[in-house]
N, C-alpha and C positions, 0 to 999 in steps of 0.2 A: 507492689508491682505498678508500673506506670500505666495510667489510664490514657489510652490513645483516643484520638478523635473518632467518633462513630462512623464517619465516612469511610475510614479505612476498611472496616469490616464488611462494607457493602461492595467492595471492589475485588475482583478475582485476579490474582497475580498472573503475569504473562506465562502461559503454558509453552509458547514457542521458545521464549528465552530459557525457560527451565529445562526443556528437553535438549536444546542446543548446548546448554552448559553441561548437562549430563553426558551427552555424546562426546563433548570435548574432553571431559574428565576421564572418560573411558579410554580415549585415544592416548591421553597423557600417561595412562597406566600400561600402555603398550598393546592395547587391544585393537584389533583390526575392524574398525567401525566404518560403515558406509553411511554417511549422513546426508539425508534428503530433507533436513529440517530447516535450515536457515534460509531466510529470504534475502540472501546477500550474494551478489556476483562474486565468483571466485577469482576474478581478474584483479591485477594491480591497477591502481589509479593511473590513467595515461600520463606519460612522461611530461607532456607540455603543461598539464595542469599542475603537477608537482613543481615544475620549474617556476611557474608563475607565483606559487606560494612562497618558494624559496627566495625569489627576487623581491617579493613584498617584505619578507623578513630582513633581507639585506638592506632594503631601503628604509627600515625602521617603522614599518607599518604594524606596530605592536601595541599601540595605545588604545585607550577607550575610543569607541566610535559611536555613531548615532544608534539609538535603540532600534530604529526601523531598518538599519542596514546601511552599508556604503552606497552613496549616490550612484557611483559607477556600476555597481551590481544591479541596483534597482532599475537603472536605465537599460542595462543589458537584458534584464528579464522583460522589461516593457517591450523592447525591440523584438525579442523572441516571441512573445505572446502575440504581437501584431502580425509577424511574418509566418509563424508556424501554426498558430491557433485561431487567427483572424478575430481576435478580441482586442479592443482598444483600451488598454490600461496605461496610464502614465505612471511615472515613478512615484508620484504621491499616492497612487492606488496600490502600492506594493509594500509589504513588510517582509524582511528577511528574518528567518527563525532558526532555531537550533534543530534543524532537520524537519522533514515533512510531518512527523508525529507531533512535534512541538507546535507546528503551525496549526494543526487541527485542535490541539489541546487549548491553545490560547484563543482560537476562534470560538470554540464552544463555551469557554468561560466568559467571553465577551458577549455572547448571544443568549445563552440558555440559563434559565433560573427555575425555581420551583414552580410546577404547574405547566411548564412548556413540554411539548411532545416532539420527539425527533424520530422520523421514519427511517428505518434501517432495513434494507433487504437482507434476508438470510439465504446463504451464508455470507458473513461479513468479515472484514478485517477485525481481529479480536479487540482492538483498543477503542473502536468507535463507541460501543455501549458503555464501557467503563469510564470514558471521558464524560459522557452524558450523565452518568450516575454521580460522578464527583462534582459536577456542576449543579446537581440537584434536580435535573430534568428527568424525563421518563422516555425510555426507548420503546418505540412501537415497531415490533419486528414483523416483516412481511415475508412469508416463506415462499421461496422459488423452487423450481424443480429442474432436474437434469434434462427432462424432456424439452424444456424451454431454455436449455443451456444456462440455467440458473440466472435468468434475467427477470426482473420485475416487469409486469405489464402495466399499461396505463390504467386499466380497470382496477388492478390491485392497489395501485398508488391512490387512486381516487377513493376507494373504499376505506383506506387507512387514514385519510385526512379527517380531522375533526376541528372544532373551533380552537383547540389548544395546540394544533400543529404549528410549529415555527420553522422547522428545517427538515429537508430531505437530504440524506447522505447518498451520493451517487458515485460509484467507483467503476470506471471503465478506462483501460483494461482492469480486470478485477483480481484482487487477492482475496480469497484463495482459489478461485475457479478458472482464471484465465479468460473469462467471458469478455467479449468486446461487443458493445451495442452498435447497431447500424445507424446511419443517419435517420432513416425513417422511424426507427424505434425511439431515438432520442427526441425527434420532433414531436412524437406522440406524448412522451413523458413531459416535454416542455410545455405543451398545451395545458396539461393538467396543472402544472406548477403555476402557470400564469393565470389560469381561470380561477384558481383558489388563492392566489396572491400569497404564496409561501416562498421561503428562500430555499435554494439548493446549494450545497457545497459539492463541487466536482473534484474528487480526488484523482488527479491525473499523473501520479508518480510513475506509472508504467507506460506512458504514452508513446515512447520510442521503441518499445519492445513488442513488435507486431509481426504476424506471419501471414503467408499465403495471399499477399496483396491487400490485406485489410488496412484501412486507413482510420486514423483517430479523428473523431469529431468532438470538438469542445462545445458543450451545450450552450455556452454563452454566445457562441458565434452565430446562432440561428436567426435571431432577430433582436430588436432593441428591447422588447418587453421581457424576454427571458434573460437577456444580458443584465438588466437592472436588478434581477433577482438572483444572479449567479455569483458565487464565490469560488475561486479556483485555488486548490491546494496542490503544491507540487514540490519538487526538490531535485537534488543531483545524485542521490544515492544509487539508484538503480541503473539509469542509463549511462552514467559515467564512472561506475564502481567507486563511489565516494561515500560509502556508508559511514565510515568513521569520521568523516569531516564535519558532519552535522550541520548541513546547510540546506534549508528549505525555504519556502515562501508561501504567502497568501496574496492573492490579487483580489481586490474587492472595492466597494464603495468607500470613499474616504472616511465616512462616519465609523465604519467597521474597523478600518485600518487605525484610526486614531484611538479607538477603544482598545485594540490589541496593543498599540504602542504604550498605553497607560499600564496595562498588565505587564508587558515585557519590561517596561522601565522600572518596575518594582520587583522583578524576579530575576531574570537572567541578564537584562540589559542587552548590549550588542552581541551578535554572533562573533566568534573568533575572527579578528580583523584580517589576518593574512590568509585564512581559509577562504574568505570572500573573494580575494583576488584570484585564487585558484578557480573559483566558480565562474568568475568573469571569463577566464581563459576557456573554460569548458563551453561556454555559450558562444564566444566570439571567435575562437580558433577552429581548426579542422574538426569535422565531425566523423572523420574516417574511423576513429576509435569506436564509435557507437556501432557503425556498420560491421566492424571486425568482430565485436562481441556478439552482435546479433547472428552472424554466421555460425558461431559456435552454438548459440541457443537453438538455432534451427535444426542443427544436426542432433543435438541432445533431445529436443522435443520429439523429433521423429522416432528416435530409438526407444525412448521411454514409453511413448504412447503405443507403439507397436508391441512392446513387451507387455503392457497392460492388456492390450487386445488379445494376446495369446494366452493369458491366464484365465482359467475358468472361474466363474462365480464372482468376478469383480468387473467393474466397468466405470467409464467416465466419459464426459463429452470431450471432444477435441478442443483444446484451448487455442484461441486466436491471439492471445496477448500474454504479457508477463512471463513467468518461468515456473509455473505450477501445473500439476495435475490434481484434480479433486476426485478421488477414487471412492466409489460406492462399495462398501464392504458389508452391506446389510445382511447378506446371505451367509456370513461367516459364523454367526452365533455369538459374536462378541461386539460390545460397544467400542467406540473408537479409542478410548483411553486404555482399556484392557488390551485391545489389539496392538496398539503401539508399544505398550510396555512389554508385552510378550515378544513382539518382533525384535525389539531392542535387546532384550535379555537373551533370547534364544538364537537369533541370527545376526545380532550386532548391526541392525539396520535402524537408523533413526528417522522417524517420520512424525508428523504433527497430527494429533487426534482432531477430528472434525468438530468435536464438542467445543473446542476453543473458538470455532467460527459459527457456532449455533446449529451445527448439524452433526448429531452423534452417530450417524450411519456411514460417515465418510472419513477418509484420512487425506492429508495433503502431502504430496511429494514435490520437492523442489528439485529442478534440474539445473540449478545454478552451481554445478560442480562438474568435475572432469569426467570424460567418457569412461575411463577405466572404473571409476567408482560407480558410475551408473550401471555399467554392464554387470559388475560383480554384485551390486546391491539388488538389481532386478532379478538376477538368478536366485539370490537368497530369499527375496520376497516370494518368488514362485514356489520355492521349496517350502517356505513357511505356510503359504496358503494351501498347498497340496497336503501338508500334514494335518490341516484342520478339516479337510473335506473327505 
């Protein structure tokens, strides 16, 4: 039997991908499955983005490109960051990666080594700690609560910092909770970061999916001192329904970008060339597609949250961003994985167990699906919970 590298045994396979694959397989068998599992918009990529990629293909943009990404895309990202996020990154401060996940993976490999600590608020996007583990670092988890909308406080951040702390992972809007930090909350966290001279990576992949007049504040925009310690990770998957395109990016100090360039140069090299031209169109052309998708998310969020409110024995905070509900099932007598497996088996509803995100008393529901599925699935969820109580 082949002896695998020991690092593999330290990493937990993605539960979200596993459950999404199981739900898909059940559908292919002809079963009527309502899936709330995938963090993927159910919309097609907007036509003008697809046309830009097709045009690039027709123009022969199919060759190797720069490992850091096409200059035109890096310039478009630079322009976007200056105008939307109020952070001043030039093209040389940006590297294009194979999706937002890849941007974080390469960043952590460029920064983290044995002995380094990375602070991650719980619940977290499930890949953060696994990336830290693969890089040889240590994840330091800080538990947040529903009462505080699952937001880390400055006092909690300060308490978690040690001499070994190198990086704080900050995600707003959040996956899996939909929490969005206010400017005052971000300013308070930024002060702790600056006072302790650590780095922060701000995962802003959901920044355009916001509700009820809430605005996105990029932590690096607050002042020069926090800007110097900020790294932005983002991409095109969520806002532009480009999940399969695999285009993301990091904006950071050139020293970090050059380190990531070295890693990327010996692994994937450039992102698919013609896909990058689709990403340029996403940024530079009409943003009406984003607003149209958001209208659907607003309707779905309202329905799903109201449905949860009407079900006894479960609860969740109102999300102000992304497209998830993080539902507390602690009174059900089941931990999250057992709950999700029984729900899928008995009622054909696919959800993600909170244990994947560091909270075994909750489940994540995604409303990135059509209203008919949401209505039918929430009725089934209600029936299932009623049968347990």
